[in-house]
Every structure is written in C-alpha cells, then in structure tokens.
C-alpha positions as CSV (number, residue, x, y, z in Angstrom):
1,M,-8.4,-20.6,-54.2
2,R,-8.6,-22.9,-57.1
3,Q,-6.8,-22.0,-60.3
4,E,-9.7,-23.2,-62.4
5,E,-12.1,-20.6,-61.1
6,T,-10.9,-17.9,-63.5
7,P,-9.3,-19.6,-66.5
8,G,-9.4,-17.9,-69.8
9,S,-10.1,-14.4,-68.5
10,K,-9.1,-11.7,-70.9
11,I,-6.7,-9.3,-69.3
12,I,-5.2,-6.1,-70.8
13,I,-2.0,-4.6,-69.3
14,F,-1.6,-0.9,-70.0
15,G,1.6,1.1,-69.7
16,L,3.9,-1.2,-67.8
17,A,7.6,-1.1,-68.4
18,E,8.6,-4.1,-70.6
19,A,10.2,-6.2,-67.9
20,L,7.3,-5.6,-65.5
21,A,4.7,-6.4,-68.2
22,N,6.5,-9.5,-69.3
23,D,6.8,-10.8,-65.8
24,S,3.2,-10.3,-64.9
25,K,2.1,-11.5,-68.3
26,R,4.0,-14.7,-67.9
27,V,2.4,-15.5,-64.5
28,L,-1.1,-14.7,-65.7
29,A,-0.6,-16.7,-68.9
30,E,0.6,-19.7,-66.9
31,Q,-2.8,-19.5,-65.1
32,G,-4.5,-19.9,-68.5
33,H,-5.5,-16.2,-69.0
34,D,-5.4,-14.5,-72.4
35,V,-3.1,-11.5,-71.7
36,F,-2.6,-8.5,-74.0
37,S,-0.1,-5.7,-73.2
38,S,-0.2,-2.2,-74.7
39,P,1.6,1.0,-74.1
40,F,-0.6,3.4,-72.1
41,L,-3.3,4.9,-74.4
42,P,-5.6,7.9,-74.0
43,A,-8.8,6.8,-72.3
44,A,-11.0,6.8,-75.4
45,Q,-8.5,4.6,-77.3
46,A,-8.1,2.3,-74.2
47,L,-11.9,1.9,-74.0
48,T,-12.0,0.9,-77.7
49,L,-9.3,-1.7,-77.1
50,I,-11.1,-2.9,-74.0
51,E,-14.3,-3.3,-75.9
52,Q,-12.7,-5.0,-78.9
53,L,-10.9,-7.5,-76.8
54,Q,-13.9,-7.9,-74.4
55,A,-11.5,-7.6,-71.5
56,D,-12.5,-9.0,-68.1
57,F,-9.7,-7.3,-66.1
58,I,-7.4,-4.3,-66.6
59,F,-3.9,-3.9,-65.2
60,C,-2.5,-0.4,-65.4
61,D,0.8,1.3,-64.4
62,A,0.9,3.2,-61.2
63,D,1.1,6.7,-62.7
64,P,-2.0,8.5,-61.2
65,A,-2.3,10.6,-64.4
66,H,-2.8,7.3,-66.3
67,Y,-5.0,5.1,-64.0
68,I,-7.2,7.9,-62.8
69,A,-8.2,9.0,-66.3
70,L,-8.7,5.4,-67.3
71,L,-10.8,4.7,-64.1
72,E,-13.0,7.7,-64.9
73,A,-13.6,6.5,-68.4
74,I,-14.3,3.0,-67.4
75,R,-16.8,4.2,-64.8
76,R,-18.8,6.0,-67.5
77,V,-19.2,2.9,-69.6
78,N,-18.7,-0.2,-67.4
79,S,-18.5,0.6,-63.7
80,G,-17.8,-3.1,-62.8
81,L,-14.7,-3.7,-64.9
82,P,-11.9,-4.3,-62.4
83,L,-8.7,-2.2,-62.7
84,V,-5.6,-3.3,-60.8
85,V,-2.8,-0.7,-60.4
86,V,0.7,-2.2,-60.8
87,S,3.7,-0.5,-59.3
88,P,7.3,-1.4,-59.9
89,Q,7.8,-1.6,-56.1
90,P,5.6,-1.8,-53.0
91,D,4.5,1.6,-51.9
92,T,1.9,2.0,-49.2
93,H,1.0,5.6,-50.1
94,A,0.6,4.7,-53.8
95,W,-1.5,1.7,-52.8
96,L,-3.9,3.8,-50.7
97,D,-4.1,6.5,-53.3
98,A,-5.0,3.9,-56.0
99,L,-7.7,2.4,-53.8
100,Q,-9.1,5.8,-52.9
101,A,-9.3,6.7,-56.6
102,G,-11.4,3.6,-57.2
103,A,-8.9,0.9,-58.3
104,T,-9.9,-2.6,-57.5
105,D,-6.5,-3.6,-56.1
106,F,-2.8,-2.8,-56.2
107,C,0.2,-5.1,-56.7
108,A,3.9,-5.0,-57.1
109,P,6.6,-7.6,-58.0
110,P,7.5,-10.2,-57.3
111,F,4.4,-11.5,-59.1
112,E,3.4,-14.7,-57.5
113,S,0.8,-17.0,-59.0
114,A,-1.2,-17.3,-55.7
115,S,-1.3,-13.5,-55.1
116,L,-2.4,-12.7,-58.7
117,R,-5.0,-15.5,-58.6
118,W,-6.3,-14.0,-55.3
119,I,-6.5,-10.5,-56.8
120,L,-8.5,-11.8,-59.8
121,E,-10.8,-14.0,-57.7
122,S,-11.4,-11.1,-55.3
123,A,-12.2,-8.7,-58.1
124,R,-14.5,-11.2,-59.8
125,T,-16.3,-11.9,-56.5
126,S,-16.7,-8.2,-55.8
127,R,-17.9,-7.6,-59.4
128,C,-20.5,-10.4,-59.2
129,G,-21.6,-9.1,-55.8
130,T,-22.4,-5.7,-57.2
131,A,-24.1,-6.9,-60.4
C-alpha cells in the first residue's frame, strides 16, 4: 500500500469522543487527508455537511443508533460513500453488527497509519469496483 494512493481525501468524523477523534484525526492528517470532526448530527444535517464538504469517507462512532441511521440516509443519496465505524475498543460482536448493517469497515485504537491507509484503500477499491 502506497501512501500517495489516497492523498487529500476529505474525511468527516462523526460523534467520536474528543480523545478518540483527535487520535484518528492526527493519523489521517499525517497521511495528507483533510479531516473534519463533528459531534454526531441527525442524518439530514449530517448529509448536508457531507455534501457541503464533498466528503470521500465517513468515520462514525460505534453507537448503532447513530451509524445505522446515517448508513440508511447515505444509501438513499449516495450508496457508494464509505462509512467506517469506530469503536473505543476492539469488539468482535460490534464489528460484525456494523458490517451486517452495511458499514464499509470497523476500527478501534490504537490507530496505526498502515491500518487506516489499508481501510481507506480497501474502501476506495470496493467503491470503484461497484461504480
């Protein structure tokens, strides 16, 4: 995986606790991505922000009430927009639930550059493959 494959992607992080958001944001920004974080918003407001920022990827907290509503809203307007669920800790059941709900991927700290790069590349490849 080459770092230059996804530079400058626009990423929105929704609903993560401050420390978790800052940690993931730092690693993604070091890779050259433009990262914006926001408290979790109702789906309609989140879609407006996604459109305004022309986001390429969405990272969202692991609360199913949040990411499922956001996934459903995204599917209605842009079924290919990748959404990655972020949990404060590894949890196999939460990971499987997120993937079954339609999330592109699932991650938990520690946020390592190589693993986040892989998640973004995998999401981009799968998105391009379905377009």
